[in-house]
All heavy atoms as a GROMACS GRO file, in nm:
protein
  632
    1MET      N    1   1.686   8.374   0.097
    1MET     CA    2   1.647   8.496   0.027
    1MET      C    3   1.773   8.566  -0.024
    1MET      O    4   1.872   8.577   0.045
    1MET     CB    5   1.568   8.585   0.122
    1MET     CG    6   1.518   8.710   0.059
    1MET     SD    7   1.420   8.801   0.183
    1MET     CE    8   1.313   8.886   0.074
    2THR      N    9   1.770   8.615  -0.145
    2THR     CA   10   1.885   8.682  -0.204
    2THR      C   11   1.880   8.832  -0.174
    2THR      O   12   1.777   8.893  -0.187
    2THR     CB   13   1.884   8.666  -0.356
    2THR    OG1   14   1.792   8.567  -0.396
    2THR    CG2   15   2.015   8.631  -0.410
    3ASN      N   16   1.996   8.887  -0.137
    3ASN     CA   17   1.998   9.030  -0.111
    3ASN      C   18   2.033   9.106  -0.238
    3ASN      O   19   2.070   9.047  -0.340
    3ASN     CB   20   2.092   9.065   0.005
    3ASN     CG   21   2.237   9.036  -0.025
    3ASN    OD1   22   2.282   9.054  -0.137
    3ASN    ND2   23   2.311   8.992   0.074
    4SER      N   24   2.024   9.238  -0.232
    4SER     CA   25   2.043   9.319  -0.353
    4SER      C   26   2.186   9.312  -0.406
    4SER      O   27   2.206   9.321  -0.527
    4SER     CB   28   2.002   9.464  -0.328
    4SER     OG   29   2.080   9.519  -0.224
    5LYS      N   30   2.286   9.294  -0.319
    5LYS     CA   31   2.424   9.282  -0.367
    5LYS      C   32   2.443   9.153  -0.446
    5LYS      O   33   2.510   9.151  -0.548
    5LYS     CB   34   2.522   9.286  -0.250
    5LYS     CG   35   2.540   9.424  -0.192
    5LYS     CD   36   2.646   9.426  -0.086
    5LYS     CE   37   2.659   9.565  -0.027
    5LYS     NZ   38   2.764   9.572   0.074
    6GLU      N   39   2.380   9.044  -0.399
    6GLU     CA   40   2.391   8.917  -0.472
    6GLU      C   41   2.321   8.926  -0.606
    6GLU      O   42   2.369   8.874  -0.706
    6GLU     CB   43   2.332   8.804  -0.387
    6GLU     CG   44   2.414   8.769  -0.266
    6GLU     CD   45   2.346   8.668  -0.175
    6GLU    OE1   46   2.229   8.634  -0.199
    6GLU    OE2   47   2.410   8.625  -0.079
    7ILE      N   48   2.206   8.992  -0.608
    7ILE     CA   49   2.132   9.009  -0.734
    7ILE      C   50   2.215   9.092  -0.831
    7ILE      O   51   2.227   9.056  -0.948
    7ILE     CB   52   1.994   9.074  -0.709
    7ILE    CG1   53   1.903   8.977  -0.635
    7ILE    CG2   54   1.930   9.119  -0.839
    7ILE    CD1   55   1.773   9.035  -0.588
    8SER      N   56   2.274   9.202  -0.784
    8SER     CA   57   2.357   9.286  -0.871
    8SER      C   58   2.475   9.208  -0.927
    8SER      O   59   2.511   9.225  -1.042
    8SER     CB   60   2.406   9.408  -0.795
    8SER     OG   61   2.298   9.492  -0.762
    9LYS      N   62   2.536   9.124  -0.843
    9LYS     CA   63   2.649   9.043  -0.888
    9LYS      C   64   2.604   8.945  -0.997
    9LYS      O   65   2.673   8.925  -1.096
    9LYS     CB   66   2.710   8.968  -0.770
    9LYS     CG   67   2.842   8.905  -0.798
    9LYS     CD   68   2.904   8.848  -0.671
    9LYS     CE   69   3.040   8.790  -0.700
    9LYS     NZ   70   3.105   8.739  -0.580
   10GLU      N   71   2.487   8.884  -0.978
   10GLU     CA   72   2.432   8.792  -1.080
   10GLU      C   73   2.403   8.867  -1.209
   10GLU      O   74   2.428   8.815  -1.318
   10GLU     CB   75   2.305   8.727  -1.028
   10GLU     CG   76   2.327   8.628  -0.915
   10GLU     CD   77   2.196   8.576  -0.856
   10GLU    OE1   78   2.091   8.588  -0.921
   10GLU    OE2   79   2.201   8.524  -0.743
   11ILE      N   80   2.350   8.987  -1.198
   11ILE     CA   81   2.314   9.065  -1.316
   11ILE      C   82   2.438   9.097  -1.399
   11ILE      O   83   2.433   9.089  -1.522
   11ILE     CB   84   2.238   9.193  -1.275
   11ILE    CG1   85   2.098   9.156  -1.228
   11ILE    CG2   86   2.231   9.294  -1.390
   11ILE    CD1   87   2.019   9.270  -1.166
   12THR      N   88   2.548   9.133  -1.334
   12THR     CA   89   2.669   9.169  -1.409
   12THR      C   90   2.725   9.052  -1.490
   12THR      O   91   2.802   9.074  -1.583
   12THR     CB   92   2.779   9.225  -1.316
   12THR    OG1   93   2.812   9.126  -1.218
   12THR    CG2   94   2.735   9.353  -1.248
   13LYS      N   95   2.685   8.931  -1.456
   13LYS     CA   96   2.730   8.813  -1.530
   13LYS      C   97   2.638   8.779  -1.648
   13LYS      O   98   2.670   8.693  -1.729
   13LYS     CB   99   2.737   8.692  -1.436
   13LYS     CG  100   2.840   8.706  -1.326
   13LYS     CD  101   2.836   8.585  -1.235
   13LYS     CE  102   2.931   8.600  -1.119
   13LYS     NZ  103   2.924   8.484  -1.027
   14MET      N  104   2.522   8.846  -1.654
   14MET     CA  105   2.422   8.811  -1.756
   14MET      C  106   2.458   8.867  -1.893
   14MET      O  107   2.516   8.975  -1.903
   14MET     CB  108   2.284   8.867  -1.716
   14MET     CG  109   2.227   8.807  -1.591
   14MET     SD  110   2.072   8.888  -1.543
   14MET     CE  111   1.955   8.778  -1.621
   15SER      N  112   2.420   8.792  -1.994
   15SER     CA  113   2.433   8.844  -2.130
   15SER      C  114   2.324   8.949  -2.151
   15SER      O  115   2.227   8.957  -2.074
   15SER     CB  116   2.413   8.731  -2.232
   15SER     OG  117   2.277   8.687  -2.230
   16TYR      N  118   2.340   9.028  -2.255
   16TYR     CA  119   2.240   9.131  -2.286
   16TYR      C  120   2.103   9.067  -2.307
   16TYR      O  121   2.002   9.114  -2.254
   16TYR     CB  122   2.281   9.210  -2.410
   16TYR     CG  123   2.176   9.308  -2.453
   16TYR    CD1  124   2.163   9.431  -2.389
   16TYR    CD2  125   2.087   9.279  -2.557
   16TYR    CE1  126   2.064   9.521  -2.426
   16TYR    CE2  127   1.989   9.368  -2.594
   16TYR     CZ  128   1.979   9.489  -2.528
   16TYR     OH  129   1.881   9.577  -2.566
   17GLU      N  130   2.100   8.959  -2.383
   17GLU     CA  131   1.973   8.894  -2.415
   17GLU      C  132   1.902   8.842  -2.290
   17GLU      O  133   1.781   8.858  -2.274
   17GLU     CB  134   1.995   8.780  -2.516
   17GLU     CG  135   2.039   8.827  -2.654
   17GLU     CD  136   2.187   8.864  -2.663
   17GLU    OE1  137   2.265   8.837  -2.570
   17GLU    OE2  138   2.225   8.924  -2.766
   18ASN      N  139   1.978   8.779  -2.201
   18ASN     CA  140   1.919   8.727  -2.077
   18ASN      C  141   1.872   8.838  -1.985
   18ASN      O  142   1.767   8.828  -1.922
   18ASN     CB  143   2.017   8.635  -2.004
   18ASN     CG  144   2.038   8.504  -2.076
   18ASN    OD1  145   1.956   8.461  -2.157
   18ASN    ND2  146   2.150   8.439  -2.049
   19ALA      N  147   1.951   8.945  -1.977
   19ALA     CA  148   1.913   9.058  -1.892
   19ALA      C  149   1.786   9.125  -1.946
   19ALA      O  150   1.696   9.160  -1.870
   19ALA     CB  151   2.027   9.158  -1.884
   20LEU      N  152   1.779   9.140  -2.077
   20LEU     CA  153   1.661   9.202  -2.138
   20LEU      C  154   1.538   9.115  -2.117
   20LEU      O  155   1.429   9.166  -2.085
   20LEU     CB  156   1.685   9.226  -2.287
   20LEU     CG  157   1.573   9.297  -2.362
   20LEU    CD1  158   1.547   9.436  -2.304
   20LEU    CD2  159   1.608   9.307  -2.510
   21LYS      N  160   1.554   8.984  -2.132
   21LYS     CA  161   1.442   8.892  -2.110
   21LYS      C  162   1.392   8.904  -1.966
   21LYS      O  163   1.270   8.910  -1.942
   21LYS     CB  164   1.484   8.748  -2.139
   21LYS     CG  165   1.374   8.647  -2.122
   21LYS     CD  166   1.421   8.506  -2.156
   21LYS     CE  167   1.308   8.407  -2.132
   21LYS     NZ  168   1.352   8.270  -2.154
   22ARG      N  169   1.484   8.906  -1.869
   22ARG     CA  170   1.444   8.920  -1.728
   22ARG      C  171   1.376   9.054  -1.704
   22ARG      O  172   1.276   9.062  -1.631
   22ARG     CB  173   1.566   8.903  -1.638
   22ARG     CG  174   1.537   8.923  -1.491
   22ARG     CD  175   1.440   8.818  -1.437
   22ARG     NE  176   1.408   8.849  -1.298
   22ARG     CZ  177   1.288   8.835  -1.244
   22ARG    NH1  178   1.188   8.784  -1.315
   22ARG    NH2  179   1.266   8.867  -1.119
   23LEU      N  180   1.426   9.159  -1.765
   23LEU     CA  181   1.366   9.291  -1.751
   23LEU      C  182   1.223   9.291  -1.806
   23LEU      O  183   1.132   9.347  -1.744
   23LEU     CB  184   1.451   9.396  -1.822
   23LEU     CG  185   1.410   9.542  -1.808
   23LEU    CD1  186   1.400   9.583  -1.662
   23LEU    CD2  187   1.509   9.631  -1.882
   24GLU      N  188   1.203   9.226  -1.918
   24GLU     CA  189   1.068   9.215  -1.976
   24GLU      C  190   0.975   9.138  -1.882
   24GLU      O  191   0.858   9.174  -1.867
   24GLU     CB  192   1.074   9.148  -2.113
   24GLU     CG  193   1.137   9.235  -2.219
   24GLU     CD  194   1.165   9.163  -2.349
   24GLU    OE1  195   1.163   9.037  -2.353
   24GLU    OE2  196   1.190   9.232  -2.450
   25GLU      N  197   1.027   9.033  -1.819
   25GLU     CA  198   0.946   8.956  -1.723
   25GLU      C  199   0.905   9.045  -1.604
   25GLU      O  200   0.791   9.038  -1.557
   25GLU     CB  201   1.026   8.836  -1.671
   25GLU     CG  202   1.049   8.728  -1.774
   25GLU     CD  203   1.149   8.622  -1.728
   25GLU    OE1  204   1.206   8.636  -1.616
   25GLU    OE2  205   1.172   8.526  -1.804
   26ILE      N  206   0.998   9.126  -1.557
   26ILE     CA  207   0.969   9.215  -1.444
   26ILE      C  208   0.862   9.316  -1.483
   26ILE      O  209   0.767   9.340  -1.406
   26ILE     CB  210   1.098   9.285  -1.396
   26ILE    CG1  211   1.187   9.183  -1.328
   26ILE    CG2  212   1.066   9.402  -1.304
   26ILE    CD1  213   1.326   9.235  -1.293
   27VAL      N  214   0.874   9.374  -1.600
   27VAL     CA  215   0.775   9.471  -1.646
   27VAL      C  216   0.637   9.406  -1.655
   27VAL      O  217   0.537   9.463  -1.610
   27VAL     CB  218   0.816   9.532  -1.782
   27VAL    CG1  219   0.702   9.613  -1.843
   27VAL    CG2  220   0.940   9.619  -1.765
   28GLU      N  221   0.634   9.286  -1.708
   28GLU     CA  222   0.506   9.214  -1.719
   28GLU      C  223   0.447   9.186  -1.580
   28GLU      O  224   0.327   9.205  -1.558
   28GLU     CB  225   0.527   9.083  -1.795
   28GLU     CG  226   0.398   9.010  -1.827
   28GLU     CD  227   0.422   8.887  -1.912
   28GLU    OE1  228   0.505   8.892  -2.003
   28GLU    OE2  229   0.356   8.784  -1.885
   29THR      N  230   0.530   9.144  -1.488
   29THR     CA  231   0.484   9.115  -1.352
   29THR      C  232   0.431   9.242  -1.285
   29THR      O  233   0.324   9.241  -1.224
   29THR     CB  234   0.597   9.054  -1.268
   29THR    OG1  235   0.643   8.934  -1.330
   29THR    CG2  236   0.550   9.023  -1.127
   30LEU      N  237   0.506   9.350  -1.297
   30LEU     CA  238   0.463   9.475  -1.235
   30LEU      C  239   0.334   9.528  -1.301
   30LEU      O  240   0.250   9.587  -1.234
   30LEU     CB  241   0.573   9.581  -1.243
   30LEU     CG  242   0.696   9.554  -1.155
   30LEU    CD1  243   0.804   9.657  -1.184
   30LEU    CD2  244   0.660   9.553  -1.008
   31SER      N  245   0.320   9.505  -1.429
   31SER     CA  246   0.200   9.550  -1.500
   31SER      C  247   0.076   9.472  -1.460
   31SER      O  248  -0.036   9.522  -1.471
   31SER     CB  249   0.221   9.538  -1.652
   31SER     OG  250   0.326   9.621  -1.693
   32SER      N  251   0.096   9.350  -1.414
   32SER     CA  252  -0.017   9.266  -1.377
   32SER      C  253  -0.086   9.314  -1.250
   32SER      O  254  -0.201   9.280  -1.224
   32SER     CB  255   0.027   9.120  -1.357
   32SER     OG  256   0.100   9.107  -1.236
   33LYS      N  257  -0.015   9.394  -1.170
   33LYS     CA  258  -0.067   9.450  -1.045
   33LYS      C  259  -0.107   9.342  -0.945
   33LYS      O  260  -0.188   9.364  -0.856
   33LYS     CB  261  -0.184   9.544  -1.072
   33LYS     CG  262  -0.148   9.661  -1.159
   33LYS     CD  263  -0.267   9.749  -1.189
   33LYS     CE  264  -0.227   9.860  -1.285
   33LYS     NZ  265  -0.337   9.940  -1.329
   34LYS      N  266  -0.050   9.223  -0.960
   34LYS     CA  267  -0.079   9.113  -0.867
   34LYS      C  268   0.040   9.088  -0.775
   34LYS      O  269   0.068   8.976  -0.738
   34LYS     CB  270  -0.114   8.987  -0.945
   34LYS     CG  271  -0.240   8.999  -1.026
   34LYS     CD  272  -0.270   8.873  -1.102
   34LYS     CE  273  -0.396   8.892  -1.187
   34LYS     NZ  274  -0.425   8.775  -1.268
   35VAL      N  275   0.110   9.195  -0.740
   35VAL     CA  276   0.230   9.185  -0.660
   35VAL      C  277   0.213   9.277  -0.539
   35VAL      O  278   0.165   9.389  -0.552
   35VAL     CB  279   0.353   9.230  -0.741
   35VAL    CG1  280   0.480   9.215  -0.662
   35VAL    CG2  281   0.363   9.154  -0.872
   36ASN      N  282   0.256   9.228  -0.423
   36ASN     CA  283   0.246   9.314  -0.305
   36ASN      C  284   0.354   9.422  -0.310
   36ASN      O  285   0.448   9.414  -0.389
   36ASN     CB  286   0.252   9.232  -0.175
   36ASN     CG  287   0.386   9.166  -0.152
   36ASN    OD1  288   0.491   9.226  -0.175
   36ASN    ND2  289   0.382   9.042  -0.108
   37LEU      N  290   0.340   9.522  -0.228
   37LEU     CA  291   0.426   9.639  -0.232
   37LEU      C  292   0.574   9.605  -0.211
   37LEU      O  293   0.660   9.655  -0.283
   37LEU     CB  294   0.381   9.743  -0.129
   37LEU     CG  295   0.457   9.874  -0.127
   37LEU    CD1  296   0.447   9.943  -0.263
   37LEU    CD2  297   0.403   9.965  -0.018
   38ASP      N  298   0.604   9.520  -0.114
   38ASP     CA  299   0.743   9.483  -0.089
   38ASP      C  300   0.807   9.417  -0.211
   38ASP      O  301   0.920   9.448  -0.248
   38ASP     CB  302   0.754   9.389   0.032
   38ASP     CG  303   0.728   9.459   0.164
   38ASP    OD1  304   0.743   9.584   0.170
   38ASP    OD2  305   0.692   9.390   0.261
   39ASP      N  306   0.734   9.327  -0.274
   39ASP     CA  307   0.785   9.260  -0.393
   39ASP      C  308   0.798   9.358  -0.509
   39ASP      O  309   0.890   9.348  -0.590
   39ASP     CB  310   0.696   9.142  -0.432
   39ASP     CG  311   0.709   9.026  -0.334
   39ASP    OD1  312   0.810   9.021  -0.261
   39ASP    OD2  313   0.617   8.942  -0.329
   40MET      N  314   0.706   9.454  -0.518
   40MET     CA  315   0.714   9.556  -0.623
   40MET      C  316   0.843   9.635  -0.611
   40MET      O  317   0.911   9.660  -0.710
   40MET     CB  318   0.596   9.653  -0.616
   40MET     CG  319   0.471   9.606  -0.678
   40MET     SD  320   0.350   9.741  -0.670
   40MET     CE  321   0.225   9.674  -0.775
   41VAL      N  322   0.876   9.674  -0.488
   41VAL     CA  323   0.998   9.751  -0.466
   41VAL      C  324   1.121   9.668  -0.505
   41VAL      O  325   1.211   9.718  -0.573
   41VAL     CB  326   1.007   9.799  -0.320
   41VAL    CG1  327   1.142   9.861  -0.290
   41VAL    CG2  328   0.895   9.898  -0.289
   42LYS      N  329   1.125   9.542  -0.465
   42LYS     CA  330   1.237   9.454  -0.499
   42LYS      C  331   1.249   9.436  -0.651
   42LYS      O  332   1.359   9.441  -0.707
   42LYS     CB  333   1.222   9.319  -0.431
   42LYS     CG  334   1.242   9.325  -0.281
   42LYS     CD  335   1.214   9.190  -0.216
   42LYS     CE  336   1.215   9.202  -0.065
   42LYS     NZ  337   1.171   9.081   0.001
   43LEU      N  338   1.136   9.415  -0.716
   43LEU     CA  339   1.137   9.398  -0.861
   43LEU      C  340   1.181   9.527  -0.930
   43LEU      O  341   1.256   9.524  -1.030
   43LEU     CB  342   0.999   9.356  -0.912
   43LEU     CG  343   0.961   9.211  -0.882
   43LEU    CD1  344   0.814   9.188  -0.916
   43LEU    CD2  345   1.049   9.115  -0.959
   44TYR      N  346   1.137   9.641  -0.878
   44TYR     CA  347   1.177   9.769  -0.936
   44TYR      C  348   1.328   9.787  -0.925
   44TYR      O  349   1.394   9.828  -1.021
   44TYR     CB  350   1.104   9.885  -0.868
   44TYR     CG  351   1.146  10.019  -0.922
   44TYR    CD1  352   1.090  10.068  -1.038
   44TYR    CD2  353   1.245  10.093  -0.858
   44TYR    CE1  354   1.131  10.190  -1.091
   44TYR    CE2  355   1.286  10.215  -0.910
   44TYR     CZ  356   1.229  10.263  -1.025
   44TYR     OH  357   1.271  10.383  -1.076
   45GLU      N  358   1.383   9.756  -0.808
   45GLU     CA  359   1.527   9.767  -0.788
   45GLU      C  360   1.604   9.675  -0.882
   45GLU      O  361   1.705   9.713  -0.942
   45GLU     CB  362   1.564   9.736  -0.643
   45GLU     CG  363   1.519   9.843  -0.545
   45GLU     CD  364   1.540   9.805  -0.400
   45GLU    OE1  365   1.561   9.685  -0.370
   45GLU    OE2  366   1.535   9.895  -0.316
   46GLU      N  367   1.555   9.553  -0.895
   46GLU     CA  368   1.620   9.458  -0.988
   46GLU      C  369   1.609   9.509  -1.131
   46GLU      O  370   1.706   9.504  -1.207
   46GLU     CB  371   1.555   9.319  -0.976
   46GLU     CG  372   1.622   9.216  -1.065
   46GLU     CD  373   1.555   9.080  -1.061
   46GLU    OE1  374   1.460   9.059  -0.982
   46GLU    OE2  375   1.598   8.993  -1.138
   47GLY      N  376   1.493   9.560  -1.166
   47GLY     CA  377   1.474   9.614  -1.301
   47GLY      C  378   1.565   9.730  -1.330
   47GLY      O  379   1.621   9.742  -1.439
   48LYS      N  380   1.584   9.816  -1.230
   48LYS     CA  381   1.674   9.931  -1.248
   48LYS      C  382   1.818   9.882  -1.271
   48LYS      O  383   1.887   9.932  -1.360
   48LYS     CB  384   1.668  10.021  -1.125
   48LYS     CG  385   1.750  10.145  -1.136
   48LYS     CD  386   1.732  10.235  -1.015
   48LYS     CE  387   1.821  10.357  -1.026
   48LYS     NZ  388   1.809  10.445  -0.910
   49SER      N  389   1.861   9.783  -1.195
   49SER     CA  390   1.995   9.726  -1.212
   49SER      C  391   2.009   9.661  -1.350
   49SER      O  392   2.113   9.674  -1.415
   49SER     CB  393   2.025   9.622  -1.104
   49SER     OG  394   2.031   9.684  -0.978
   50LEU      N  395   1.906   9.592  -1.393
   50LEU     CA  396   1.908   9.530  -1.527
   50LEU      C  397   1.917   9.636  -1.636
   50LEU      O  398   1.990   9.621  -1.734
   50LEU     CB  399   1.783   9.444  -1.546
   50LEU     CG  400   1.783   9.311  -1.471
   50LEU    CD1  401   1.642   9.256  -1.462
   50LEU    CD2  402   1.876   9.211  -1.536
   51HIS      N  403   1.842   9.743  -1.620
   51HIS     CA  404   1.844   9.852  -1.718
   51HIS      C  405   1.984   9.913  -1.729
   51HIS      O  406   2.036   9.935  -1.839
   51HIS     CB  407   1.742   9.960  -1.679
   51HIS     CG  408   1.743  10.077  -1.770
   51HIS    ND1  409   1.822  10.188  -1.747
   51HIS    CD2  410   1.676  10.102  -1.884
   51HIS    CE1  411   1.804  10.275  -1.843
   51HIS    NE2  412   1.716  10.225  -1.928
   52ILE      N  413   2.046   9.937  -1.615
   52ILE     CA  414   2.182   9.993  -1.614
   52ILE      C  415   2.279   9.896  -1.680
   52ILE      O  416   2.363   9.936  -1.761
   52ILE     CB  417   2.225  10.026  -1.468
   52ILE    CG1  418   2.143  10.145  -1.416
   52ILE    CG2  419   2.374  10.054  -1.461
   52ILE    CD1  420   2.155  10.167  -1.266
   53HIS      N  421   2.268   9.768  -1.647
   53HIS     CA  422   2.355   9.666  -1.706
   53HIS      C  423   2.339   9.661  -1.858
   53HIS      O  424   2.438   9.661  -1.932
   53HIS     CB  425   2.325   9.530  -1.643
   53HIS     CG  426   2.405   9.417  -1.697
   53HIS    ND1  427   2.542   9.410  -1.687
   53HIS    CD2  428   2.367   9.305  -1.763
   53HIS    CE1  429   2.586   9.299  -1.746
   53HIS    NE2  430   2.481   9.234  -1.792
   54CYS      N  431   2.214   9.658  -1.904
   54CYS     CA  432   2.189   9.655  -2.049
   54CYS      C  433   2.245   9.779  -2.118
   54CYS      O  434   2.304   9.770  -2.225
   54CYS     CB  435   2.039   9.643  -2.077
   54CYS     SG  436   1.970   9.481  -2.043
   55SER      N  437   2.228   9.894  -2.056
   55SER     CA  438   2.280  10.019  -2.113
   55SER      C  439   2.431  10.014  -2.125
   55SER      O  440   2.487  10.057  -2.227
   55SER     CB  441   2.238  10.139  -2.028
   55SER     OG  442   2.099  10.155  -2.031
   56LYS      N  443   2.498   9.962  -2.022
   56LYS     CA  444   2.644   9.951  -2.027
   56LYS      C  445   2.689   9.855  -2.138
   56LYS      O  446   2.786   9.883  -2.209
   56LYS     CB  447   2.699   9.903  -1.892
   56LYS     CG  448   2.694  10.008  -1.785
   56LYS     CD  449   2.747   9.954  -1.653
   56LYS     CE  450   2.740  10.056  -1.543
   56LYS     NZ  451   2.788  10.004  -1.414
   57LEU      N  452   2.619   9.743  -2.151
   57LEU     CA  453   2.654   9.647  -2.256
   57LEU      C  454   2.634   9.707  -2.395
   57LEU      O  455   2.718   9.688  -2.484
   57LEU     CB  456   2.572   9.519  -2.242
   57LEU     CG  457   2.605   9.432  -2.121
   57LEU    CD1  458   2.506   9.316  -2.110
   57LEU    CD2  459   2.747   9.380  -2.129
   58LEU      N  460   2.526   9.782  -2.413
   58LEU     CA  461   2.501   9.846  -2.543
   58LEU      C  462   2.606   9.952  -2.573
   58LEU      O  463   2.654   9.963  -2.686
   58LEU     CB  464   2.361   9.908  -2.545
   58LEU     CG  465   2.245   9.811  -2.558
   58LEU    CD1  466   2.113   9.885  -2.543
   58LEU    CD2  467   2.249   9.737  -2.691
   59GLN      N  468   2.643  10.030  -2.473
   59GLN     CA  469   2.745  10.133  -2.492
   59GLN      C  470   2.879  10.069  -2.529
   59GLN      O  471   2.948  10.116  -2.618
   59GLN     CB  472   2.760  10.218  -2.366
   59GLN     CG  473   2.858  10.332  -2.379
   59GLN     CD  474   2.819  10.434  -2.484
   59GLN    OE1  475   2.701  10.453  -2.514
   59GLN    NE2  476   2.917  10.500  -2.541
   60SER      N  477   2.912   9.960  -2.462
   60SER     CA  478   3.035   9.889  -2.492
   60SER      C  479   3.035   9.835  -2.635
   60SER      O  480   3.135   9.846  -2.707
   60SER     CB  481   3.055   9.775  -2.392
   60SER     OG  482   3.168   9.700  -2.423
   61ALA      N  483   2.923   9.778  -2.675
   61ALA     CA  484   2.911   9.726  -2.812
   61ALA      C  485   2.922   9.839  -2.914
   61ALA      O  486   2.988   9.824  -3.018
   61ALA     CB  487   2.778   9.653  -2.828
   62LYS      N  488   2.862   9.952  -2.884
   62LYS     CA  489   2.868  10.067  -2.974
   62LYS      C  490   3.012  10.113  -2.992
   62LYS      O  491   3.055  10.139  -3.105
   62LYS     CB  492   2.784  10.182  -2.918
   62LYS     CG  493   2.787  10.307  -3.001
   62LYS     CD  494   2.707  10.419  -2.936
   62LYS     CE  495   2.724  10.546  -3.016
   62LYS     NZ  496   2.666  10.662  -2.950
   63ILE      N  497   3.086  10.120  -2.883
   63ILE     CA  498   3.227  10.163  -2.891
   63ILE      C  499   3.308  10.064  -2.974
   63ILE      O  500   3.388  10.104  -3.059
   63ILE     CB  501   3.286  10.178  -2.748
   63ILE    CG1  502   3.223  10.300  -2.680
   63ILE    CG2  503   3.438  10.190  -2.752
   63ILE    CD1  504   3.252  10.309  -2.531
   64LYS      N  505   3.286   9.934  -2.952
   64LYS     CA  506   3.358   9.833  -3.030
   64LYS      C  507   3.326   9.844  -3.178
   64LYS      O  508   3.415   9.834  -3.263
   64LYS     CB  509   3.324   9.693  -2.979
   64LYS     CG  510   3.385   9.662  -2.845
   64LYS     CD  511   3.342   9.526  -2.795
   64LYS     CE  512   3.392   9.499  -2.655
   64LYS     NZ  513   3.343   9.372  -2.601
   65ILE      N  514   3.199   9.865  -3.210
   65ILE     CA  515   3.158   9.877  -3.351
   65ILE      C  516   3.222  10.000  -3.415
   65ILE      O  517   3.270   9.996  -3.528
   65ILE     CB  518   3.004   9.881  -3.363
   65ILE    CG1  519   2.948   9.743  -3.329
   65ILE    CG2  520   2.960   9.927  -3.502
   65ILE    CD1  521   2.798   9.739  -3.312
   66GLU      N  522   3.224  10.111  -3.339
   66GLU     CA  523   3.287  10.233  -3.391
   66GLU      C  524   3.435  10.212  -3.415
   66GLU      O  525   3.490  10.258  -3.517
   66GLU     CB  526   3.264  10.350  -3.295
   66GLU     CG  527   3.121  10.399  -3.295
   66GLU     CD  528   3.091  10.502  -3.187
   66GLU    OE1  529   3.178  10.526  -3.100
   66GLU    OE2  530   2.980  10.559  -3.190
   67GLU      N  531   3.503  10.141  -3.325
   67GLU     CA  532   3.646  10.114  -3.342
   67GLU      C  533   3.671  10.028  -3.465
   67GLU      O  534   3.762  10.056  -3.544
   67GLU     CB  535   3.702  10.045  -3.218
   67GLU     CG  536   3.714  10.135  -3.097
   67GLU     CD  537   3.753  10.062  -2.970
   67GLU    OE1  538   3.765   9.937  -2.973
   67GLU    OE2  539   3.771  10.129  -2.868
   68VAL      N  540   3.591   9.925  -3.481
   68VAL     CA  541   3.608   9.836  -3.597
   68VAL      C  542   3.577   9.913  -3.726
   68VAL      O  543   3.648   9.899  -3.825
   68VAL     CB  544   3.516   9.712  -3.584
   68VAL    CG1  545   3.511   9.635  -3.714
   68VAL    CG2  546   3.563   9.623  -3.470
   69SER      N  547   3.473   9.994  -3.722
   69SER     CA  548   3.435  10.072  -3.841
   69SER      C  549   3.544  10.169  -3.880
   69SER      O  550   3.572  10.187  -4.000
   69SER     CB  551   3.305  10.149  -3.815
   69SER     OG  552   3.200  10.060  -3.793
   70GLN      N  553   3.609  10.232  -3.782
   70GLN     CA  554   3.716  10.326  -3.814
   70GLN      C  555   3.833  10.253  -3.879
   70GLN      O  556   3.892  10.303  -3.974
   70GLN     CB  557   3.763  10.397  -3.687
   70GLN     CG  558   3.664  10.499  -3.637
   70GLN     CD  559   3.706  10.559  -3.504
   70GLN    OE1  560   3.806  10.520  -3.445
   70GLN    NE2  561   3.627  10.653  -3.455
   71ASP      N  562   3.866  10.136  -3.828
   71ASP     CA  563   3.977  10.059  -3.886
   71ASP      C  564   3.943  10.009  -4.025
   71ASP      O  565   4.027   9.997  -4.111
   71ASP     CB  566   4.011   9.939  -3.796
   71ASP     CG  567   4.072   9.982  -3.664
   71ASP    OD1  568   4.118  10.097  -3.654
   71ASP    OD2  569   4.072   9.900  -3.571
   72TRP      N  570   3.816   9.979  -4.045
   72TRP     CA  571   3.772   9.921  -4.170
   72TRP      C  572   3.768  10.023  -4.283
   72TRP      O  573   3.794   9.992  -4.398
   72TRP     CB  574   3.632   9.863  -4.148
   72TRP     CG  575   3.587   9.768  -4.255
   72TRP    CD1  576   3.656   9.722  -4.362
   72TRP    CD2  577   3.459   9.708  -4.263
   72TRP    NE1  578   3.580   9.636  -4.436
   72TRP    CE2  579   3.457   9.625  -4.377
   72TRP    CE3  580   3.345   9.715  -4.186
   72TRP    CZ2  581   3.346   9.552  -4.415
   72TRP    CZ3  582   3.236   9.641  -4.224
   72TRP    CH2  583   3.237   9.561  -4.336
   73PHE      N  584   3.738  10.144  -4.253
   73PHE     CA  585   3.719  10.247  -4.357
   73PHE      C  586   3.834  10.348  -4.361
   73PHE      O  587   3.814  10.464  -4.386
   73PHE     CB  588   3.587  10.320  -4.335
   73PHE     CG  589   3.466  10.233  -4.351
   73PHE    CD1  590   3.388  10.200  -4.242
   73PHE    CD2  591   3.431  10.180  -4.474
   73PHE    CE1  592   3.276  10.118  -4.255
   73PHE    CE2  593   3.322  10.097  -4.489
   73PHE     CZ  594   3.244  10.067  -4.379
   74ILE      N  595   3.955  10.298  -4.340
   74ILE     CA  596   4.070  10.387  -4.349
   74ILE      C  597   4.097  10.416  -4.497
   74ILE      O  598   4.111  10.323  -4.578
   74ILE     CB  599   4.195  10.322  -4.285
   74ILE    CG1  600   4.170  10.299  -4.136
   74ILE    CG2  601   4.320  10.406  -4.310
   74ILE    CD1  602   4.281  10.226  -4.066
   75PRO      N  603   4.101  10.543  -4.533
   75PRO     CA  604   4.128  10.576  -4.674
   75PRO      C  605   4.268  10.532  -4.715
   75PRO      O  606   4.364  10.546  -4.638
   75PRO     CB  607   4.115  10.728  -4.679
   75PRO     CG  608   4.094  10.774  -4.541
   75PRO     CD  609   4.083  10.658  -4.450
   76ILE      N  610   4.278  10.478  -4.830
   76ILE     CA  611   4.408  10.432  -4.883
   76ILE      C  612   4.466  10.543  -4.968
   76ILE      O  613   4.403  10.588  -5.066
   76ILE     CB  614   4.392  10.304  -4.967
   76ILE    CG1  615   4.328  10.194  -4.880
   76ILE    CG2  616   4.524  10.260  -5.027
   76ILE    CD1  617   4.292  10.069  -4.955
   77PRO      N  618   4.585  10.591  -4.932
   77PRO     CA  619   4.646  10.698  -5.012
   77PRO      C  620   4.684  10.647  -5.150
   77PRO      O  621   4.731  10.535  -5.166
   77PRO     CB  622   4.769  10.740  -4.932
   77PRO     CG  623   4.790  10.634  -4.829
   77PRO     CD  624   4.664  10.553  -4.819
   78ILE      N  625   4.664  10.730  -5.249
   78ILE     CA  626   4.697  10.691  -5.386
   78ILE      C  627   4.821  10.764  -5.432
   78ILE      O  628   4.846  10.874  -5.410
   78ILE     CB  629   4.579  10.723  -5.481
   78ILE    CG1  630   4.459  10.643  -5.438
   78ILE    CG2  631   4.616  10.692  -5.625
   78ILE    CD1  632   4.335  10.667  -5.517
   0.00000   0.00000   0.00000
């Protein structure tokens, strides 16, 4: 059985696309209501970690895009 620290470590290695796909799977599973309470809690915790990871990746991408955009649109003095 994997503990929450191992799951968090695995999540930090995931790409945005893979993390989002796993998050969607968790939402679908939780929505089905065919999960016992203990598993619901574990899935919720994993989903929360995935959400945080995805948010960090998006923020990082946003910063990189802003940096590139600033360099790209430097006014040229005439």
